[in-house]
All heavy atoms as an XYZ file, in Angstrom:
736
protein
N     -14.196      3.859      4.025
C     -13.991      5.090      3.295
C     -13.206      4.783      2.023
O     -12.184      4.114      2.064
C     -13.222      6.080      4.187
C     -12.850      7.346      3.464
S     -11.925      8.559      4.447
C     -13.120      9.011      5.650
N     -13.690      5.258      0.919
C     -13.031      5.044     -0.369
C     -11.754      5.881     -0.454
O     -11.641      6.937      0.173
C     -13.968      5.421     -1.513
N     -10.787      5.388     -1.241
C      -9.513      6.095     -1.346
C      -9.674      7.516     -1.876
O      -8.943      8.415     -1.485
C      -8.505      5.300     -2.178
C      -8.959      4.960     -3.555
N      -9.631      3.797     -3.827
C      -8.837      5.619     -4.721
C      -9.902      3.760     -5.122
N      -9.430      4.843     -5.685
N     -10.627      7.730     -2.780
C     -10.823      9.077     -3.314
C     -11.407     10.023     -2.265
O     -11.239     11.232     -2.351
C     -11.688      9.058     -4.573
C     -10.919      8.592     -5.773
C     -11.133      7.334     -6.318
C      -9.950      9.395     -6.351
C     -10.405      6.896     -7.415
C      -9.211      8.980     -7.454
C      -9.455      7.729     -7.977
O      -8.735      7.305     -9.055
N     -12.090      9.478     -1.266
C     -12.589     10.295     -0.164
C     -11.487     10.574      0.855
O     -11.431     11.646      1.452
C     -13.755      9.591      0.542
C     -14.942      9.388     -0.378
O     -15.195     10.263     -1.230
O     -15.613      8.343     -0.245
N     -10.621      9.608      1.064
C      -9.554      9.720      2.056
C      -8.374     10.556      1.561
O      -7.703     11.231      2.339
C      -9.086      8.311      2.442
C      -8.007      8.294      3.487
C      -8.253      8.729      4.771
C      -6.735      7.827      3.172
C      -7.254      8.706      5.736
C      -5.736      7.797      4.121
C      -6.005      8.247      5.411
N      -8.116     10.523      0.265
C      -6.938     11.186     -0.295
C      -6.824     12.665      0.069
O      -5.747     13.115      0.481
C      -6.861     10.990     -1.803
C      -5.712     11.740     -2.407
C      -5.787     12.812     -3.248
C      -4.322     11.520     -2.184
N      -4.532     13.266     -3.570
C      -3.606     12.481     -2.918
C      -3.600     10.606     -1.428
C      -2.235     12.561     -2.938
C      -2.221     10.677     -1.436
C      -1.547     11.636     -2.182
N      -7.876     13.497     -0.047
C      -7.726     14.919      0.289
C      -7.259     15.141      1.734
O      -6.424     16.008      1.990
C      -9.126     15.500      0.070
C      -9.750     14.589     -0.934
C      -9.207     13.213     -0.594
N      -7.754     14.335      2.664
C      -7.320     14.462      4.064
C      -5.858     14.059      4.220
O      -5.084     14.739      4.890
C      -8.181     13.579      4.975
C      -9.543     14.132      5.219
C     -10.351     13.370      6.231
N      -9.660     12.309      6.937
C     -10.262     11.290      7.510
N     -11.571     11.186      7.453
N      -9.584     10.368      8.148
N      -5.487     12.957      3.593
C      -4.104     12.477      3.696
C      -3.141     13.465      3.046
O      -2.091     13.781      3.598
C      -3.978     11.097      3.044
C      -2.627     10.418      3.161
C      -2.291     10.137      4.624
C      -2.626      9.121      2.366
N      -3.511     13.957      1.897
C      -2.657     14.918      1.182
C      -2.427     16.172      2.036
O      -1.308     16.678      2.123
C      -3.284     15.291     -0.161
C      -2.419     16.227     -0.975
C      -2.926     16.450     -2.357
N      -4.297     16.914     -2.342
C      -5.044     17.040     -3.413
N      -4.572     16.731     -4.594
N      -6.268     17.476     -3.330
N      -3.471     16.644      2.698
C      -3.352     17.825      3.548
C      -2.496     17.525      4.781
O      -1.596     18.291      5.118
C      -4.737     18.306      3.974
C      -4.706     19.557      4.806
C      -6.109     20.009      5.169
C      -6.051     21.255      6.042
N      -7.383     21.670      6.459
N      -2.748     16.417      5.438
C      -2.013     16.045      6.647
C      -0.525     15.869      6.380
O       0.316     16.331      7.146
C      -2.580     14.739      7.239
O      -3.953     14.941      7.551
C      -1.828     14.325      8.488
N      -0.188     15.200      5.274
C       1.213     14.911      4.956
C       1.861     15.976      4.064
O       3.021     15.845      3.703
C       1.323     13.541      4.279
C       0.854     12.356      5.111
C       0.955     11.067      4.311
C       1.633     12.254      6.412
N       1.078     16.973      3.695
C       1.567     18.055      2.827
C       2.142     17.502      1.521
O       3.263     17.810      1.125
C       2.584     18.917      3.573
C       1.979     19.588      4.787
C       2.980     20.427      5.536
C       2.251     21.132      6.648
N       2.714     20.898      7.960
N       1.349     16.669      0.873
C       1.755     16.049     -0.384
C       1.247     16.849     -1.566
O       0.244     17.547     -1.473
C       1.188     14.626     -0.470
C       1.660     13.645      0.588
C       0.858     12.357      0.507
C       3.141     13.364      0.446
N       1.928     16.724     -2.670
C       1.483     17.327     -3.920
C       0.988     16.207     -4.825
O       1.277     15.039     -4.608
C       2.618     18.106     -4.626
C       3.073     19.272     -3.772
C       3.777     17.204     -4.968
N       0.265     16.564     -5.842
C      -0.176     15.570     -6.807
C      -1.480     14.905     -6.414
O      -2.111     15.245     -5.426
N      -1.844     13.955     -7.239
C      -3.092     13.226     -7.056
C      -2.821     11.808     -6.560
O      -1.680     11.350     -6.535
C      -3.870     13.188     -8.375
C      -4.298     14.558     -8.855
C      -5.173     15.310     -7.858
O      -5.997     14.662     -7.166
O      -5.032     16.537     -7.752
N      -3.878     11.128     -6.214
C      -3.815      9.761     -5.690
C      -2.985      8.840     -6.583
O      -2.139      8.092     -6.103
C      -5.248      9.248     -5.530
C      -5.360      7.782     -5.254
C      -5.122      7.292     -3.980
C      -5.703      6.896     -6.268
C      -5.221      5.937     -3.717
C      -5.802      5.544     -6.007
C      -5.569      5.070     -4.729
O      -5.656      3.739     -4.483
N      -3.205      8.910     -7.887
C      -2.531      8.023     -8.826
C      -1.052      8.328     -9.004
O      -0.317      7.535     -9.575
C      -3.201      8.075    -10.204
C      -4.622      7.612    -10.218
C      -5.610      8.727     -9.876
O      -5.200      9.893     -9.689
O      -6.810      8.423     -9.775
N      -0.602      9.491     -8.529
C       0.787      9.909     -8.695
C       1.743      9.217     -7.729
O       2.960      9.306     -7.900
C       0.918     11.425     -8.503
C       0.208     12.217     -9.583
O       0.017     11.677    -10.697
O      -0.156     13.370     -9.316
N       1.231      8.561     -6.711
C       2.053      7.973     -5.653
C       2.012      6.451     -5.713
O       1.006      5.864     -6.118
C       1.566      8.459     -4.297
C       1.844      9.911     -4.125
C       0.989     10.960     -4.385
C       3.077     10.497     -3.716
N       1.622     12.147     -4.146
C       2.903     11.893     -3.733
C       4.301      9.974     -3.330
C       3.922     12.775     -3.375
C       5.312     10.852     -2.971
C       5.116     12.235     -2.992
N       3.073      5.781     -5.293
C       3.067      4.317     -5.234
C       1.926      3.856     -4.329
O       1.685      4.432     -3.266
C       4.423      3.962     -4.620
C       5.283      5.149     -4.876
C       4.365      6.331     -4.836
N       1.223      2.842     -4.765
C       0.062      2.363     -4.023
C      -0.150      0.894     -4.311
O       0.631      0.276     -5.022
C      -1.168      3.186     -4.379
C      -1.574      3.050     -5.827
C      -2.583      4.114     -6.216
N      -3.201      3.819     -7.493
C      -2.637      3.990     -8.672
N      -1.415      4.434     -8.747
N      -3.271      3.703     -9.785
N      -1.208      0.348     -3.790
C      -1.521     -1.049     -4.027
C      -2.917     -1.371     -3.550
O      -3.723     -0.483     -3.269
N      -3.180     -2.656     -3.436
C      -4.496     -3.134     -3.013
C      -4.311     -4.493     -2.369
O      -3.477     -5.280     -2.800
C      -5.416     -3.240     -4.230
C      -6.800     -3.741     -3.933
C      -7.685     -3.693     -5.161
N      -7.767     -2.343     -5.711
C      -8.701     -1.446     -5.401
N      -9.625     -1.738     -4.525
N      -8.709     -0.266     -5.956
N      -5.096     -4.762     -1.357
C      -5.069     -6.072     -0.707
C      -6.385     -6.777     -1.014
O      -7.462     -6.199     -0.842
C      -4.888     -5.945      0.827
C      -4.963     -7.316      1.490
C      -3.573     -5.257      1.160
N      -6.291     -7.999     -1.502
C      -7.476     -8.812     -1.775
C      -7.354    -10.135     -1.035
O      -6.243    -10.579     -0.697
C      -7.681     -9.057     -3.286
C      -7.909     -7.754     -4.019
C      -6.518     -9.799     -3.884
N      -8.486    -10.757     -0.779
C      -8.502    -12.035     -0.075
C      -9.131    -13.095     -0.963
O     -10.221    -12.903     -1.496
C      -9.282    -11.926      1.233
C      -9.280    -13.193      2.044
C      -8.108    -13.657      2.632
C     -10.435    -13.941      2.217
C      -8.079    -14.816      3.384
C     -10.417    -15.104      2.971
C      -9.258    -15.540      3.553
O      -9.233    -16.693      4.285
N      -8.454    -14.222     -1.128
C      -8.964    -15.350     -1.894
C      -9.585    -16.327     -0.903
O      -8.872    -16.984     -0.133
C      -7.818    -16.014     -2.668
C      -8.296    -17.156     -3.535
O      -9.072    -18.001     -3.101
N      -7.812    -17.194     -4.755
N     -10.909    -16.400     -0.898
C     -11.632    -17.227      0.057
C     -11.294    -18.704     -0.129
O     -11.075    -19.427      0.848
C     -13.155    -17.007     -0.073
C     -13.933    -17.940      0.834
C     -13.509    -15.557      0.213
N     -11.227    -19.155     -1.374
C     -10.966    -20.561     -1.649
C      -9.587    -20.986     -1.143
O      -9.437    -22.017     -0.496
C     -11.085    -20.837     -3.149
C     -10.964    -22.292     -3.519
C     -11.199    -22.494     -5.008
C     -11.066    -23.958     -5.360
N     -11.293    -24.189     -6.790
N      -8.564    -20.180     -1.431
C      -7.199    -20.499     -1.006
C      -6.887    -20.021      0.405
O      -5.862    -20.388      0.984
C      -6.190    -19.870     -1.975
C      -6.220    -20.451     -3.363
C      -5.180    -19.810     -4.264
O      -4.147    -19.335     -3.754
O      -5.396    -19.780     -5.490
N      -7.752    -19.164      0.961
C      -7.564    -18.566      2.284
C      -6.211    -17.856      2.394
O      -5.436    -18.099      3.313
C      -7.731    -19.617      3.389
C      -9.117    -20.202      3.426
C      -9.317    -21.160      4.579
O      -8.389    -21.600      5.234
N     -10.567    -21.488      4.837
N      -5.975    -16.973      1.417
C      -4.720    -16.228      1.396
C      -4.982    -14.796      0.922
O      -5.837    -14.556      0.076
C      -3.664    -16.912      0.502
C      -2.292    -16.302      0.734
C      -4.058    -16.892     -0.954
C      -1.142    -17.160      0.244
N      -4.270    -13.861      1.533
C      -4.313    -12.462      1.117
C      -3.244    -12.243      0.058
O      -2.161    -12.812      0.139
C      -4.007    -11.537      2.301
C      -5.051    -11.560      3.375
C      -4.913    -12.405      4.461
C      -6.163    -10.727      3.309
C      -5.866    -12.426      5.472
C      -7.115    -10.741      4.310
C      -6.968    -11.597      5.393
N      -3.552    -11.393     -0.914
C      -2.548    -10.959     -1.878
C      -2.496     -9.439     -1.830
O      -3.524     -8.776     -1.989
C      -2.888    -11.426     -3.308
O      -2.976    -12.856     -3.323
C      -1.813    -10.972     -4.293
N      -1.319     -8.920     -1.571
C      -1.105     -7.475     -1.578
C      -0.436     -7.138     -2.900
O       0.724     -7.490     -3.126
C      -0.232     -7.058     -0.407
N      -1.194     -6.512     -3.793
C      -0.647     -6.052     -5.065
C      -0.037     -4.683     -4.808
O      -0.732     -3.777     -4.336
C      -1.749     -5.946     -6.118
C      -2.314     -7.287     -6.506
C      -3.506     -7.743     -5.963
C      -1.642     -8.106     -7.410
C      -4.030     -8.978     -6.313
C      -2.157     -9.342     -7.767
C      -3.345     -9.768     -7.212
O      -3.851    -10.995     -7.551
N       1.249     -4.533     -5.075
C       1.945     -3.304     -4.723
C       2.810     -2.795     -5.867
O       3.202     -3.551     -6.750
C       2.838     -3.503     -3.481
C       3.873     -4.611     -3.710
C       2.002     -3.769     -2.246
C       4.901     -4.778     -2.603
N       3.105     -1.510     -5.801
C       4.089     -0.902     -6.682
C       5.459     -1.470     -6.301
O       5.724     -1.719     -5.120
C       4.059      0.617     -6.468
C       4.971      1.372     -7.422
O       6.201      1.243     -7.260
O       4.452      2.084     -8.289
N       6.318     -1.673     -7.247
C       7.650     -2.235     -6.959
C       8.458     -1.382     -5.977
O       9.318     -1.888     -5.279
C       8.434     -2.449     -8.250
C       7.867     -3.569     -9.090
C       8.744     -3.898    -10.287
N       8.091     -4.850    -11.151
C       8.102     -6.178    -10.982
N       8.735     -6.693     -9.962
N       7.465     -6.970    -11.826
N       8.157     -0.090     -5.906
C       8.839      0.759     -4.931
C       8.548      0.340     -3.493
O       9.294      0.678     -2.584
C       8.395      2.219     -5.085
C       8.845      2.889     -6.351
C       8.485      4.346     -6.296
O       8.939      5.069     -5.422
N       7.648      4.777     -7.231
N       7.460     -0.364     -3.287
C       7.044     -0.764     -1.944
C       7.447     -2.198     -1.617
O       6.959     -2.778     -0.663
C       5.523     -0.606     -1.807
C       4.969      0.775     -2.163
C       3.467      0.776     -2.078
C       5.588      1.847     -1.295
N       8.364     -2.749     -2.390
C       8.724     -4.156     -2.243
C       9.754     -4.428     -1.157
O       9.996     -5.567     -0.810
C       9.225     -4.717     -3.575
N      10.356     -3.392     -0.591
C      11.368     -3.593      0.445
C      10.778     -4.160      1.723
O       9.577     -4.052      1.986
N      11.628     -4.770      2.524
C      11.183     -5.412      3.761
C      10.446     -4.460      4.695
O       9.448     -4.838      5.306
C      12.370     -6.038      4.499
C      12.936     -7.247      3.773
O      12.239     -7.830      2.913
O      14.092     -7.615      4.069
N      10.925     -3.215      4.820
C      10.277     -2.270      5.733
C       8.873     -1.908      5.256
O       7.956     -1.792      6.067
C      11.123     -1.006      5.888
C      12.400     -1.260      6.663
C      13.234      0.000      6.789
O      13.284      0.818      5.880
N      13.887      0.149      7.929
N       8.700     -1.732      3.960
C       7.370     -1.424      3.444
C       6.448     -2.643      3.555
O       5.283     -2.510      3.907
C       7.432     -0.916      1.998
C       7.897      0.495      1.899
C       9.172      0.788      1.462
C       7.068      1.547      2.259
C       9.616      2.099      1.379
C       7.497      2.862      2.186
C       8.781      3.142      1.749
N       6.959     -3.813      3.268
C       6.137     -5.022      3.413
C       5.688     -5.199      4.859
O       4.529     -5.505      5.121
C       6.895     -6.253      2.927
C       7.050     -6.297      1.418
C       7.842     -7.527      1.001
N       8.148     -7.482     -0.399
C       7.857     -8.470     -1.257
N       7.274     -9.556     -0.850
N       8.177     -8.346     -2.533
N       6.595     -4.998      5.803
C       6.246     -5.125      7.222
C       5.196     -4.083      7.616
O       4.259     -4.386      8.367
C       7.497     -4.987      8.087
N       5.335     -2.864      7.105
C       4.368     -1.807      7.404
C       2.994     -2.147      6.834
O       1.968     -1.898      7.470
C       4.860     -0.468      6.860
N       2.959     -2.728      5.639
C       1.690     -3.128      5.018
C       1.035     -4.234      5.842
O      -0.166     -4.183      6.132
C       1.913     -3.558      3.554
C       2.307     -2.340      2.707
C       0.677     -4.246      2.982
C       2.887     -2.682      1.347
N       1.802     -5.229      6.238
C       1.264     -6.310      7.067
C       0.677     -5.755      8.361
O      -0.429     -6.131      8.773
C       2.354     -7.343      7.382
C       2.856     -8.185      6.204
C       4.088     -8.985      6.622
C       1.767     -9.107      5.681
N       1.415     -4.852      9.001
C       0.954     -4.289     10.271
C      -0.270     -3.394     10.092
O      -1.230     -3.482     10.861
C       2.092     -3.504     10.927
N      -0.244     -2.530      9.083
C      -1.341     -1.585      8.878
C      -2.667     -2.282      8.605
O      -3.718     -1.824      9.041
C      -0.999     -0.630      7.733
N      -2.614     -3.413      7.892
C      -3.835     -4.132      7.552
C      -4.095     -5.327      8.458
O      -5.082     -6.035      8.271
C      -3.794     -4.586      6.086
C      -3.928     -3.447      5.118
C      -2.803     -2.858      4.568
C      -5.171     -2.949      4.766
C      -2.900     -1.807      3.686
C      -5.290     -1.887      3.884
C      -4.152     -1.305      3.340
N      -3.199     -5.567      9.410
C      -3.372     -6.707     10.315
C      -3.329     -8.031      9.578
O      -4.075     -8.951      9.907
N      -2.457     -8.138      8.588
C      -2.377     -9.335      7.759
C      -1.432    -10.368      8.375
O      -0.341    -10.014      8.801
C      -1.882     -8.981      6.352
C      -2.722     -7.971      5.583
C      -2.017     -7.578      4.296
C      -4.100     -8.522      5.310
N      -1.825    -11.630      8.384
C      -0.931    -12.673      8.891
C       0.140    -12.990      7.839
O      -0.193    -13.354      6.706
C      -1.865    -13.870      9.093
C      -2.997    -13.646      8.146
C      -3.133    -12.154      8.001
N       1.411    -12.832      8.189
C       2.482    -13.053      7.200
C       2.434    -14.428      6.546
O       2.715    -14.554      5.354
C       3.766    -12.890      8.016
C       3.364    -12.076      9.198
C       1.936    -12.427      9.484
N       2.053    -15.443      7.299
C       2.025    -16.801      6.757
C       0.870    -17.037      5.783
O       0.847    -18.040      5.073
C       1.984    -17.831      7.894
C       0.715    -17.818      8.727
C       0.676    -16.756      9.826
O       1.626    -15.946      9.940
O      -0.322    -16.723     10.559
N      -0.072    -16.095      5.722
C      -1.203    -16.211      4.798
C      -1.299    -14.991      3.883
O      -2.384    -14.620      3.441
C      -2.514    -16.390      5.569
C      -2.595    -17.674      6.323
N      -2.764    -18.892      5.712
C      -2.473    -17.935      7.643
C      -2.764    -19.840      6.621
N      -2.580    -19.282      7.808
N      -0.149    -14.375      3.634
C      -0.117    -13.188      2.772
C       1.017    -13.319      1.771
O       2.131    -13.679      2.129
C       0.101    -11.913      3.613
O      -0.920    -11.828      4.614
C       0.055    -10.668      2.727
N       0.691    -13.038      0.525
C       1.738    -12.990     -0.506
C       1.709    -11.598     -1.123
O       0.697    -10.914     -1.108
C       1.524    -14.074     -1.547
C       0.254    -13.938     -2.343
C       0.086    -15.071     -3.330
N      -1.266    -15.047     -3.860
C      -1.913    -16.095     -4.305
N      -1.329    -17.283     -4.290
N      -3.122    -15.989     -4.774
N       2.838    -11.211     -1.659
C       2.967     -9.920     -2.331
C       3.147    -10.181     -3.815
O       3.826    -11.121     -4.212
C       4.157     -9.137     -1.777
C       3.897     -8.604     -0.389
C       4.133     -9.377      0.727
C       3.393     -7.328     -0.216
C       3.883     -8.896      1.999
C       3.143     -6.830      1.051
C       3.388     -7.614      2.163
N       2.521     -9.326     -4.621
C       2.611     -9.473     -6.070
C       2.637     -8.083     -6.703
O       2.263     -7.096     -6.075
C       1.420    -10.277     -6.595
N       3.090     -8.046     -7.937
C       3.141     -6.797     -8.684
C       2.092     -6.831     -9.777
O       1.794     -7.884    -10.331
C       4.533     -6.590     -9.282
C       5.620     -6.644     -8.245
C       6.542     -7.672     -8.252
C       5.708     -5.681     -7.258
C       7.541     -7.740     -7.303
C       6.701     -5.736     -6.292
C       7.616     -6.764     -6.312
N       1.543     -5.665    -10.069
C       0.493     -5.550    -11.065
C       0.739     -4.258    -11.840
O       1.073     -3.233    -11.243
C      -0.866     -5.517    -10.351
C      -2.029     -5.517    -11.308
O      -2.156     -4.541    -12.075
O      -2.819     -6.464    -11.290
N       0.571     -4.291    -13.133
C       0.818     -3.113    -13.967
C      -0.028     -1.923    -13.537
O       0.392     -0.776    -13.668
C       0.548     -3.452    -15.432
N      -1.195     -2.186    -12.986
C      -2.084     -1.104    -12.538
C      -1.418     -0.247    -11.464
O      -1.702      0.937    -11.342
C      -3.391     -1.697    -12.010
C      -4.389     -0.672    -11.593
N      -5.118      0.053    -12.505
C      -4.761     -0.239    -10.366
C      -5.913      0.883    -11.850
N      -5.711      0.733    -10.555
N      -0.536     -0.847    -10.679
C       0.113     -0.132     -9.572
C       1.566      0.188     -9.882
O       2.377      0.334     -8.982
C      -0.002     -0.951     -8.287
C      -1.441     -1.255     -7.954
C      -1.938     -2.541     -8.059
C      -2.303     -0.239     -7.581
C      -3.270     -2.802     -7.784
C      -3.636     -0.494     -7.318
C      -4.121     -1.780     -7.420
O      -5.421     -2.027     -7.156
N       1.910      0.299    -11.145
C       3.299      0.543    -11.541
C       3.482      1.835    -12.332
O       4.427      1.964    -13.079
C       3.808     -0.639    -12.377
O       3.764     -1.817    -11.630
N       2.578      2.771    -12.143
C       2.664      3.991    -12.945
C       2.800      5.239    -12.076
O       2.382      6.323    -12.469
C       1.452      4.105    -13.855
S      -0.114      4.004    -12.987
N       3.400      5.106    -10.899
C       3.546      6.252    -10.000
C       4.441      7.317    -10.601
O       5.502      7.022    -11.137
C       4.103      5.786     -8.657
N       4.010      8.537    -10.500
C       4.784      9.676    -10.984
C       5.888     10.040     -9.995
O       6.989     10.404    -10.383
C       3.833     10.861    -11.168
C       4.468     12.158    -11.580
C       3.382     13.229    -11.730
C       3.964     14.588    -12.018
N       2.906     15.602    -12.125
N       5.583      9.932     -8.706
C       6.526     10.291     -7.660
C       7.195      9.058     -7.082
O       6.644      7.957     -7.118
C       5.835     11.067     -6.544
C       5.244     12.372     -7.013
C       3.884     12.586     -6.985
C       6.055     13.394     -7.483
C       3.333     13.778     -7.410
C       5.521     14.594     -7.917
C       4.156     14.791     -7.886
N       8.386      9.251     -6.536
C       9.151      8.164     -5.926
C       9.110      8.308     -4.411
O       9.079      9.421     -3.890
C      10.612      8.185     -6.391
C      10.779      8.134     -7.894
C      10.331      6.828     -8.448
C      10.511      6.784     -9.957
N       9.643      5.835    -10.587
N       9.129      7.187     -3.718
C       9.201      7.223     -2.259
C      10.654      7.088     -1.840
O      11.470      6.492     -2.529
C       8.355      6.107     -1.603
C       6.881      6.330     -1.855
C       8.789      4.743     -2.065
N      10.956      7.654     -0.705
C      12.287      7.506     -0.139
C      12.144      7.418      1.364
O      11.128      7.828      1.925
C      13.178      8.694     -0.525
O      12.638      9.885     -0.002
N      13.121      6.871      1.999
C      13.057      6.770      3.441
C      12.265      5.583      3.919
O      12.173      4.564      3.251
N      11.639      5.754      5.069
C      10.939      4.674      5.736
C       9.427      4.872      5.632
O       8.950      5.990      5.449
C      11.349      4.657      7.199
C      12.848      4.652      7.348
C      13.301      3.667      8.384
O      12.514      3.053      9.077
N      14.591      3.512      8.489
N       8.664      3.795      5.800
C       7.214      3.921      5.802
C       6.772      4.834      6.949
O       7.379      4.829      8.011
C       6.714      2.498      6.024
C       7.868      1.617      5.778
C       9.102      2.418      6.000
N       5.696      5.594      6.728
C       5.199      6.462      7.792
C       4.174      5.752      8.656
O       3.908      6.170      9.765
C       4.605      7.759      7.239
C       3.489      7.472      6.248
C       5.686      8.609      6.603
C       2.719      8.677      5.798
N       3.591      4.684      8.149
C       2.619      3.926      8.916
C       3.293      2.684      9.457
O       3.801      1.874      8.707
C       1.430      3.516      8.047
C       0.685      4.701      7.484
C       0.711      4.965      6.141
C      -0.022      5.543      8.314
C       0.036      6.050      5.621
C      -0.701      6.629      7.807
C      -0.677      6.884      6.451
N       3.303      2.521     10.754
C       3.961      1.362     11.340
C       2.975      0.366     11.916
O       3.356     -0.675     12.399
C       4.933      1.809     12.438
O       4.227      2.512     13.433
N       1.708      0.687     11.889
C       0.712     -0.240     12.419
C      -0.676      0.332     12.266
O      -0.859      1.454     11.822
N      -1.643     -0.473     12.632
C      -3.027     -0.039     12.518
C      -3.295      1.063     13.528
O      -2.777      1.066     14.627
C      -3.960     -1.224     12.743
N      -4.121      2.018     13.125
C      -4.447      3.113     14.033
C      -5.799      2.934     14.654
O      -6.570      2.136     14.283
C      -4.411      4.440     13.285
O      -5.191      4.385     12.117
């Protein structure tokens, strides 16, 4: 399911305001040659709890995953606070 298809359901469930681009987000890509995942994330998601939640939600092996920042994911209008709401894959 594409993020633009999923966003209306998530926004309703979590009672969020704004659009998809307004919130801190990221993307996970896999480099076949290097056999490593890269999670490009907003700097707001750089804390240990958010990194652990991302690893768990996507089932990523920590020893084969790196985190990086990208300007594309650094323009969130809203700020996150507290703890991640996703603690693992559903």
